[in-house]
C-alpha positions as a Python dict, from the first residue, in 0.01 Angstrom:
ca = {
    (1, 'X'): (0, 0, 0),
    (2, 'X'): (217, 68, 303),
    (3, 'X'): (546, -114, 253),
    (4, 'X'): (904, -98, 371),
    (5, 'X'): (827, -103, 743),
    (6, 'X'): (636, -428, 740),
    (7, 'X'): (605, -441, 1116),
    (8, 'X'): (493, -80, 1158),
    (9, 'X'): (159, -50, 1333),
    (10, 'X'): (-55, 259, 1313),
    (11, 'X'): (-234, 207, 1646),
    (12, 'X'): (-106, 38, 1963),
    (13, 'X'): (-370, 156, 2212),
    (14, 'X'): (-744, 197, 2165),
    (15, 'X'): (-998, 325, 2419),
    (16, 'X'): (-1356, 219, 2347),
    (17, 'X'): (-1671, 320, 2533),
    (18, 'X'): (-1937, 50, 2503),
    (19, 'X'): (-2307, 10, 2557),
    (20, 'X'): (-2412, 140, 2216),
    (21, 'X'): (-2544, -75, 1926),
    (22, 'X'): (-2326, -87, 1617),
    (23, 'X'): (-2524, 10, 1309),
    (24, 'X'): (-2423, 72, 950),
    (25, 'X'): (-2213, -85, 677),
    (26, 'X'): (-1861, -223, 640),
    (27, 'X'): (-1697, -356, 323),
    (28, 'X'): (-1471, -659, 291),
    (29, 'X'): (-1168, -693, 69),
    (30, 'X'): (-940, -989, 9),
    (31, 'X'): (-906, -1258, 276),
    (32, 'X'): (-610, -1236, 512),
    (33, 'X'): (-572, -1616, 489),
    (34, 'X'): (-565, -1609, 107),
    (35, 'X'): (-374, -1299, -4),
    (36, 'X'): (-23, -1381, 130),
    (37, 'X'): (-33, -1740, -6),
    (38, 'X'): (-137, -1618, -352),
    (39, 'X'): (151, -1370, -339),
    (40, 'X'): (390, -1659, -264),
    (41, 'X'): (255, -1839, -574),
    (42, 'X'): (396, -1554, -784),
    (43, 'X'): (746, -1685, -695),
    (44, 'X'): (678, -1995, -908),
    (45, 'X'): (704, -1796, -1232),
    (46, 'X'): (909, -1520, -1387),
    (47, 'X'): (605, -1366, -1552),
    (48, 'X'): (398, -1073, -1426),
    (49, 'X'): (122, -1157, -1179),
    (50, 'X'): (-171, -930, -1093),
    (51, 'X'): (-363, -965, -767),
    (52, 'X'): (-683, -766, -712),
    (53, 'X'): (-904, -695, -408),
    (54, 'X'): (-593, -662, -191),
    (55, 'X'): (-640, -543, 168),
    (56, 'X'): (-401, -301, 334),
    (57, 'X'): (-304, -538, 614),
    (58, 'X'): (30, -606, 777),
    (59, 'X'): (68, -958, 637),
    (60, 'X'): (47, -823, 282),
    (61, 'X'): (317, -567, 362),
    (62, 'X'): (540, -838, 512),
    (63, 'X'): (514, -1063, 207),
    (64, 'X'): (563, -766, -28),
    (65, 'X'): (887, -679, 150),
    (66, 'X'): (997, -1044, 146),
    (67, 'X'): (944, -1074, -230),
    (68, 'X'): (1147, -755, -282),
    (69, 'X'): (1424, -888, -56),
    (70, 'X'): (1442, -1193, -285),
    (71, 'X'): (1491, -973, -591),
    (72, 'X'): (1128, -966, -705),
    (73, 'X'): (913, -663, -774),
    (74, 'X'): (588, -564, -603),
    (75, 'X'): (402, -244, -681),
    (76, 'X'): (55, -109, -627),
    (77, 'X'): (-72, -2, -969),
    (78, 'X'): (-403, 127, -831),
    (79, 'X'): (-577, 103, -493),
    (80, 'X'): (-621, -263, -405),
    (81, 'X'): (-430, -397, -708),
    (82, 'X'): (-77, -538, -684),
    (83, 'X'): (155, -634, -968),
    (84, 'X'): (432, -881, -883),
    (85, 'X'): (718, -1013, -1092),
    (86, 'X'): (984, -1262, -977),
    (87, 'X'): (1182, -1272, -1303),
    (88, 'X'): (1503, -1172, -1122),
    (89, 'X'): (1444, -1385, -815),
    (90, 'X'): (1749, -1472, -605),
    (91, 'X'): (1809, -1757, -359),
    (92, 'X'): (1702, -1667, -7),
    (93, 'X'): (1992, -1574, 217),
    (94, 'X'): (1986, -1665, 585),
    (95, 'X'): (1977, -1295, 683),
    (96, 'X'): (1663, -1244, 476),
    (97, 'X'): (1504, -1546, 637),
    (98, 'X'): (1579, -1423, 988),
    (99, 'X'): (1429, -1085, 907),
    (100, 'X'): (1092, -1227, 810),
    (101, 'X'): (1046, -1566, 978),
    (102, 'X'): (952, -1423, 1318),
    (103, 'X'): (694, -1184, 1177),
    (104, 'X'): (464, -1424, 996),
    (105, 'X'): (412, -1792, 922),
    (106, 'X'): (420, -1727, 546),
    (107, 'X'): (801, -1763, 485),
    (108, 'X'): (783, -2142, 536),
    (109, 'X'): (563, -2159, 224),
    (110, 'X'): (847, -2023, 10),
    (111, 'X'): (1029, -2357, 40),
    (112, 'X'): (846, -2523, -251),
    (113, 'X'): (881, -2232, -497),
    (114, 'X'): (1249, -2179, -405),
    (115, 'X'): (1325, -2549, -445),
    (116, 'X'): (1160, -2535, -789),
    (117, 'X'): (1356, -2225, -893),
    (118, 'X'): (1696, -2291, -731),
    (119, 'X'): (1705, -2645, -590),
    (120, 'X'): (1763, -2507, -240),
    (121, 'X'): (1560, -2334, 30),
    (122, 'X'): (1634, -2233, 391),
    (123, 'X'): (1385, -2347, 655),
    (124, 'X'): (1232, -2073, 869),
    (125, 'X'): (1050, -2105, 1197),
    (126, 'X'): (680, -2023, 1207),
    (127, 'X'): (567, -1682, 1320),
    (128, 'X'): (213, -1552, 1353),
    (129, 'X'): (-28, -1564, 1647),
    (130, 'X'): (62, -1757, 1960),
    (131, 'X'): (-244, -1978, 1986),
    (132, 'X'): (-76, -2318, 1999),
    (133, 'X'): (213, -2510, 1850),
    (134, 'X'): (269, -2466, 1479),
    (135, 'X'): (567, -2693, 1415),
    (136, 'X'): (747, -2703, 1082),
    (137, 'X'): (751, -3085, 1105),
    (138, 'X'): (445, -3126, 880),
    (139, 'X'): (605, -2901, 619),
    (140, 'X'): (947, -3065, 626),
    (141, 'X'): (808, -3417, 620),
    (142, 'X'): (592, -3335, 318),
    (143, 'X'): (884, -3181, 128),
    (144, 'X'): (1103, -3482, 213),
    (145, 'X'): (827, -3707, 76),
    (146, 'X'): (857, -3506, -246),
    (147, 'X'): (1230, -3577, -267),
    (148, 'X'): (1391, -3286, -80),
    (149, 'X'): (1684, -3351, 153),
    (150, 'X'): (1704, -3174, 488),
    (151, 'X'): (2040, -3042, 610),
    (152, 'X'): (2086, -2904, 961),
    (153, 'X'): (2417, -2725, 1017),
    (154, 'X'): (2465, -2532, 1341),
    (155, 'X'): (2088, -2494, 1370),
    (156, 'X'): (2064, -2342, 1023),
    (157, 'X'): (1836, -2587, 844),
    (158, 'X'): (1794, -2589, 468),
    (159, 'X'): (1651, -2815, 198),
    (160, 'X'): (1798, -2921, -135),
    (161, 'X'): (1684, -3124, -435),
    (162, 'X'): (1766, -3188, -800),
    (163, 'X'): (1395, -3171, -881),
    (164, 'X'): (1104, -3253, -657),
    (165, 'X'): (928, -3581, -738),
    (166, 'X'): (558, -3653, -714),
    (167, 'X'): (450, -3893, -441),
    (168, 'X'): (156, -4016, -236),
    (169, 'X'): (133, -3812, 83),
    (170, 'X'): (-111, -3846, 370),
    (171, 'X'): (-123, -3574, 632),
    (172, 'X'): (-166, -3684, 993),
    (173, 'X'): (-403, -3390, 1035),
    (174, 'X'): (-567, -3175, 765),
    (175, 'X'): (-335, -2883, 835),
    (176, 'X'): (-399, -2574, 622),
    (177, 'X'): (-32, -2477, 613),
    (178, 'X'): (94, -2825, 526),
    (179, 'X'): (-170, -2858, 253),
    (180, 'X'): (-61, -2527, 101),
    (181, 'X'): (303, -2637, 126),
    (182, 'X'): (242, -2957, -68),
    (183, 'X'): (38, -2782, -336),
    (184, 'X'): (294, -2503, -389),
    (185, 'X'): (577, -2759, -407),
    (186, 'X'): (405, -3026, -615),
    (187, 'X'): (285, -2803, -899),
    (188, 'X'): (639, -2797, -1044),
    (189, 'X'): (748, -3143, -929),
    (190, 'X'): (803, -3427, -1172),
    (191, 'X'): (511, -3670, -1186),
    (192, 'X'): (186, -3694, -991),
    (193, 'X'): (131, -3605, -626),
    (194, 'X'): (-171, -3742, -441),
    (195, 'X'): (-233, -3558, -116),
    (196, 'X'): (-487, -3723, 115),
    (197, 'X'): (-643, -3593, 437),
    (198, 'X'): (-590, -3246, 294),
    (199, 'X'): (-743, -2925, 430),
    (200, 'X'): (-1027, -2792, 214),
    (201, 'X'): (-1074, -2435, 336),
    (202, 'X'): (-1214, -2184, 83),
    (203, 'X'): (-882, -1997, 92),
    (204, 'X'): (-705, -2314, -26),
    (205, 'X'): (-953, -2343, -313),
    (206, 'X'): (-874, -1981, -401),
    (207, 'X'): (-503, -2066, -415),
    (208, 'X'): (-576, -2370, -633),
    (209, 'X'): (-774, -2153, -875),
    (210, 'X'): (-477, -1916, -903),
    (211, 'X'): (-239, -2204, -975),
    (212, 'X'): (-478, -2345, -1235),
    (213, 'X'): (-477, -2005, -1409),
    (214, 'X'): (-97, -2031, -1409),
    (215, 'X'): (-107, -2364, -1592),
    (216, 'X'): (-112, -2612, -1304),
    (217, 'X'): (-316, -2933, -1321),
    (218, 'X'): (-493, -2985, -989),
    (219, 'X'): (-805, -3187, -910),
    (220, 'X'): (-998, -3189, -583),
    (221, 'X'): (-1201, -3488, -466),
    (222, 'X'): (-1473, -3489, -201),
    (223, 'X'): (-1282, -3730, 25),
    (224, 'X'): (-1009, -3475, 109),
    (225, 'X'): (-781, -3591, -173),
    (226, 'X'): (-602, -3335, -390),
    (227, 'X'): (-417, -3461, -697),
    (228, 'X'): (-147, -3246, -858),
    (229, 'X'): (15, -3328, -1192),
    (230, 'X'): (350, -3150, -1198),
    (231, 'X'): (444, -2920, -1486),
    (232, 'X'): (778, -2781, -1600),
    (233, 'X'): (682, -2413, -1592),
    (234, 'X'): (402, -2180, -1492),
    (235, 'X'): (286, -1848, -1633),
    (236, 'X'): (157, -1532, -1468),
    (237, 'X'): (-196, -1474, -1340),
    (238, 'X'): (-463, -1210, -1300),
    (239, 'X'): (-683, -1294, -1003),
    (240, 'X'): (-935, -1130, -771),
    (241, 'X'): (-893, -1267, -418),
    (242, 'X'): (-1195, -1401, -232),
    (243, 'X'): (-1345, -1174, 37),
    (244, 'X'): (-1255, -1235, 400),
    (245, 'X'): (-1520, -1467, 547),
    (246, 'X'): (-1356, -1453, 891),
    (247, 'X'): (-1383, -1076, 909),
    (248, 'X'): (-1745, -1106, 797),
    (249, 'X'): (-1817, -1343, 1086),
    (250, 'X'): (-1649, -1104, 1330),
    (251, 'X'): (-1876, -817, 1225),
    (252, 'X'): (-2176, -1050, 1246),
    (253, 'X'): (-2088, -1130, 1607),
    (254, 'X'): (-2040, -760, 1679),
    (255, 'X'): (-2394, -697, 1552),
    (256, 'X'): (-2568, -941, 1788),
    (257, 'X'): (-2337, -880, 2086),
    (258, 'X'): (-2420, -506, 2078),
    (259, 'X'): (-2781, -563, 1961),
    (260, 'X'): (-2706, -367, 1647),
    (261, 'X'): (-2743, -418, 1271),
    (262, 'X'): (-2448, -439, 1031),
    (263, 'X'): (-2446, -485, 654),
    (264, 'X'): (-2122, -658, 548),
    (265, 'X'): (-2069, -571, 185),
    (266, 'X'): (-1908, -847, -29),
    (267, 'X'): (-1972, -1122, 229),
    (268, 'X'): (-2054, -1452, 55),
    (269, 'X'): (-2309, -1700, 183),
    (270, 'X'): (-2133, -1999, 24),
    (271, 'X'): (-1817, -1935, 225),
    (272, 'X'): (-2005, -1902, 556),
    (273, 'X'): (-2284, -2160, 558),
    (274, 'X'): (-2173, -2341, 876),
    (275, 'X'): (-2132, -2014, 1063),
    (276, 'X'): (-2467, -1881, 940),
    (277, 'X'): (-2649, -2189, 1071),
    (278, 'X'): (-2497, -2147, 1417),
    (279, 'X'): (-2561, -1774, 1411),
    (280, 'X'): (-2931, -1829, 1352),
    (281, 'X'): (-2949, -2105, 1615),
    (282, 'X'): (-2835, -1871, 1894),
    (283, 'X'): (-3080, -1598, 1797),
    (284, 'X'): (-2901, -1400, 1530),
    (285, 'X'): (-3057, -1339, 1192),
    (286, 'X'): (-2933, -1233, 851),
    (287, 'X'): (-3044, -1136, 504),
    (288, 'X'): (-2839, -1254, 205),
    (289, 'X'): (-2822, -1013, -87),
    (290, 'X'): (-2615, -1001, -404),
    (291, 'X'): (-2403, -723, -257),
    (292, 'X'): (-2342, -886, 81),
    (293, 'X'): (-2509, -1004, 403),
    (294, 'X'): (-2689, -800, 669),
    (295, 'X'): (-2668, -925, 1031),
    (296, 'X'): (-2876, -845, 1340),
    (297, 'X'): (-3030, -997, 1654),
    (298, 'X'): (-3367, -1157, 1583),
    (299, 'X'): (-3515, -1094, 1930),
    (300, 'X'): (-3423, -954, 2268),
    (301, 'X'): (-3272, -1280, 2393),
    (302, 'X'): (-2990, -1494, 2260),
    (303, 'X'): (-2992, -1872, 2311),
    (304, 'X'): (-2713, -2091, 2447),
    (305, 'X'): (-2565, -2372, 2238),
    (306, 'X'): (-2301, -2645, 2228),
    (307, 'X'): (-2049, -2648, 1945),
    (308, 'X'): (-1713, -2789, 1843),
    (309, 'X'): (-1457, -2628, 1618),
    (310, 'X'): (-1331, -2833, 1328),
    (311, 'X'): (-1155, -2805, 994),
    (312, 'X'): (-1366, -2681, 703),
    (313, 'X'): (-1651, -2741, 634),
    (314, 'X'): (-1690, -2755, 1012),
    (315, 'X'): (-1713, -2454, 1244),
    (316, 'X'): (-1368, -2308, 1188),
    (317, 'X'): (-1154, -2217, 1488),
    (318, 'X'): (-1126, -1854, 1372),
    (319, 'X'): (-1501, -1814, 1420),
    (320, 'X'): (-1477, -1932, 1779),
    (321, 'X'): (-1344, -1630, 1964),
    (322, 'X'): (-1589, -1363, 1842),
    (323, 'X'): (-1872, -1618, 1871),
    (324, 'X'): (-1789, -1676, 2239),
    (325, 'X'): (-1837, -1302, 2302),
    (326, 'X'): (-2192, -1337, 2170),
    (327, 'X'): (-2245, -1646, 2388),
    (328, 'X'): (-2165, -1448, 2704),
    (329, 'X'): (-2491, -1265, 2630),
    (330, 'X'): (-2695, -1583, 2565),
    (331, 'X'): (-2932, -1732, 2821),
    (332, 'X'): (-2821, -2060, 2976),
    (333, 'X'): (-2507, -2270, 2953),
    (334, 'X'): (-2307, -2288, 2632),
    (335, 'X'): (-2026, -2537, 2567),
    (336, 'X'): (-1743, -2485, 2320),
    (337, 'X'): (-1495, -2765, 2242),
    (338, 'X'): (-1181, -2642, 2061),
    (339, 'X'): (-1023, -2919, 1851),
    (340, 'X'): (-786, -2725, 1622),
    (341, 'X'): (-554, -2513, 1843),
    (342, 'X'): (-482, -2629, 2195),
    (343, 'X'): (-429, -2281, 2344),
    (344, 'X'): (-706, -2093, 2168),
    (345, 'X'): (-877, -2003, 2496),
    (346, 'X'): (-593, -1785, 2620),
    (347, 'X'): (-819, -1482, 2586),
    (348, 'X'): (-1081, -1602, 2839),
    (349, 'X'): (-914, -1466, 3154),
    (350, 'X'): (-960, -1107, 3034),
    (351, 'X'): (-1326, -1173, 2949),
    (352, 'X'): (-1386, -1301, 3301),
    (353, 'X'): (-1233, -980, 3437),
    (354, 'X'): (-1493, -796, 3228),
    (355, 'X'): (-1772, -988, 3399),
    (356, 'X'): (-1808, -1301, 3183),
    (357, 'X'): (-1855, -1640, 3352),
    (358, 'X'): (-1640, -1884, 3156),
    (359, 'X'): (-1481, -2196, 3300),
    (360, 'X'): (-1214, -2389, 3110),
    (361, 'X'): (-1167, -2767, 3121),
    (362, 'X'): (-902, -3014, 3012),
    (363, 'X'): (-1166, -3273, 2920),
    (364, 'X'): (-1319, -3302, 2572),
    (365, 'X'): (-1669, -3162, 2616),
    (366, 'X'): (-1796, -3287, 2283),
    (367, 'X'): (-1820, -3586, 2053),
    (368, 'X'): (-1548, -3505, 1798),
    (369, 'X'): (-1224, -3698, 1802),
    (370, 'X'): (-975, -3457, 1956),
    (371, 'X'): (-595, -3451, 1965),
    (372, 'X'): (-582, -3263, 2296),
    (373, 'X'): (-797, -3470, 2530),
    (374, 'X'): (-510, -3654, 2699),
    (375, 'X'): (-252, -3375, 2676),
    (376, 'X'): (-346, -3154, 2970),
    (377, 'X'): (-465, -2858, 2762),
    (378, 'X'): (-762, -2650, 2868),
    (379, 'X'): (-944, -2673, 2538),
    (380, 'X'): (-1312, -2684, 2639),
    (381, 'X'): (-1514, -2391, 2770),
    (382, 'X'): (-1842, -2364, 2959),
    (383, 'X'): (-2004, -2020, 2927),
    (384, 'X'): (-2284, -1915, 3162),
    (385, 'X'): (-2497, -1624, 3047),
    (386, 'X'): (-2620, -1371, 3007),
    (387, 'X'): (-2366, -1168, 3202),
    (388, 'X'): (-2334, -789, 3183),
    (389, 'X'): (-1982, -690, 3076),
    (390, 'X'): (-1795, -389, 3208),
    (391, 'X'): (-1492, -201, 3083),
    (392, 'X'): (-1138, -317, 3160),
    (393, 'X'): (-775, -277, 3058),
    (394, 'X'): (-677, -558, 2822),
    (395, 'X'): (-359, -650, 2636),
    (396, 'X'): (-431, -818, 2303),
    (397, 'X'): (-252, -1155, 2263),
    (398, 'X'): (-339, -1248, 1903),
    (399, 'X'): (-534, -1142, 1595),
    (400, 'X'): (-875, -1307, 1647),
    (401, 'X'): (-873, -1253, 2023),
    (402, 'X'): (-795, -888, 1951),
    (403, 'X'): (-1110, -834, 1747),
    (404, 'X'): (-1306, -1034, 2003),
    (405, 'X'): (-1193, -795, 2276),
    (406, 'X'): (-1308, -508, 2056),
    (407, 'X'): (-1654, -668, 2040),
    (408, 'X'): (-1655, -728, 2416),
    (409, 'X'): (-1555, -368, 2484),
    (410, 'X'): (-1833, -239, 2260),
    (411, 'X'): (-2089, -464, 2432),
    (412, 'X'): (-1969, -360, 2779),
    (413, 'X'): (-2073, -69, 2997),
    (414, 'X'): (-1802, 191, 3047),
    (415, 'X'): (-1465, 239, 2883),
    (416, 'X'): (-1210, -29, 2794),
    (417, 'X'): (-844, 32, 2713),
    (418, 'X'): (-701, -217, 2462),
    (419, 'X'): (-323, -230, 2418),
    (420, 'X'): (-111, -404, 2152),
    (421, 'X'): (-388, -333, 1901),
    (422, 'X'): (-135, -337, 1617),
    (423, 'X'): (-184, -715, 1611),
    (424, 'X'): (-537, -665, 1483),
    (425, 'X'): (-400, -489, 1175),
    (426, 'X'): (-249, -818, 1061),
    (427, 'X'): (-595, -919, 944),
    (428, 'X'): (-843, -631, 972),
    (429, 'X'): (-813, -340, 733),
    (430, 'X'): (-899, 15, 846),
    (431, 'X'): (-1046, -104, 1175),
    (432, 'X'): (-1071, 240, 1335),
    (433, 'X'): (-1247, 389, 1035),
    (434, 'X'): (-1492, 100, 1016),
    (435, 'X'): (-1573, 123, 1387),
    (436, 'X'): (-1635, 495, 1363),
    (437, 'X'): (-1858, 440, 1061),
    (438, 'X'): (-2070, 201, 1269),
    (439, 'X'): (-2112, 454, 1547),
    (440, 'X'): (-1863, 310, 1794),
    (441, 'X'): (-1746, 560, 2057),
    (442, 'X'): (-1367, 580, 2040),
    (443, 'X'): (-1197, 800, 2298),
    (444, 'X'): (-930, 999, 2116),
}
């Protein structure tokens, strides 16, 4: 596991020559949206915690370094297996917070564990991809509902408490981060916490299973209510992280966009049912096996569609960008209404330079209730296809857009130069090796 230089990136520029179907096999390891949160859970106990199926991605390196900076231990005992121990954990100093808060959105999730261990926690800003506002308000409000007090001195905000207290909390929006914050804080609070309008993503369920192994009492109801009975202490865990469903969907889109065939080892049907339905509707096909899922294009032509992103179990926003690349090759007019992040379509301009025909609109082009309809955000897209794509020079703005540009470059004629590719390493392990294994032409 590469550690120490958490922001180091192995590749910053990639030149891809497209027009060739991707064929072969890739293997998934632990989900980028699950691994760092499970690592944060290790701060709730002084006992040894073992996490398996760990990907070598930048976010894991960042959280590893953060745990060490707090006095904890993180070591790779064998490939893909981390042991963590926070027995000698120390309060987080402001300098430590500044070092990590701009690199990832994970440091905000340390507030609950640090309040449980020390009664105080500094408040970081949110890092991560720039795809829309990710305010800390949801997090702070939830922690205040649990009895924490916010102090803001010379713009250095921090929280204190004697002991967090259970409470009834309703989120304005089923935010994944705020849901994780409440769960990580409430497991060691006094009394019962009832969290309603909670996010229910599979990665959150994976975190809940870890906490249950540690001794937490957490129940999940079908109406987006999570109930947590606080306990005084938690023990260590041994857990195998769920595979990355979002990476699986990205490879699936690469298969139909390039008219190839890719077997994604360890992909799970249960995690991807909404995506798989849409994939088949536009002309993709797949075969589910015990070892994974194979993806390909069912016929010569792809079909247009209309879809709206939504919180799980809806069509998650992280599926949207690679899926749009496939829709540029579909016959007819497709409509995509983004309801989760208001600036998720920032990648479209580059696609249009590659030959795509995508128009953005401020109106809600869909039936879902949307927070952005009256706020002047271009959050709906109309895609006219099929359009041949051609190579271009593209700077990658965020993680999912980055992989989407990779797919577009591989579906295009000619060479494309992608810069700032280190962002992709935040969530995709061994990308270059996987691309080469699928037959992609990479200009060295």
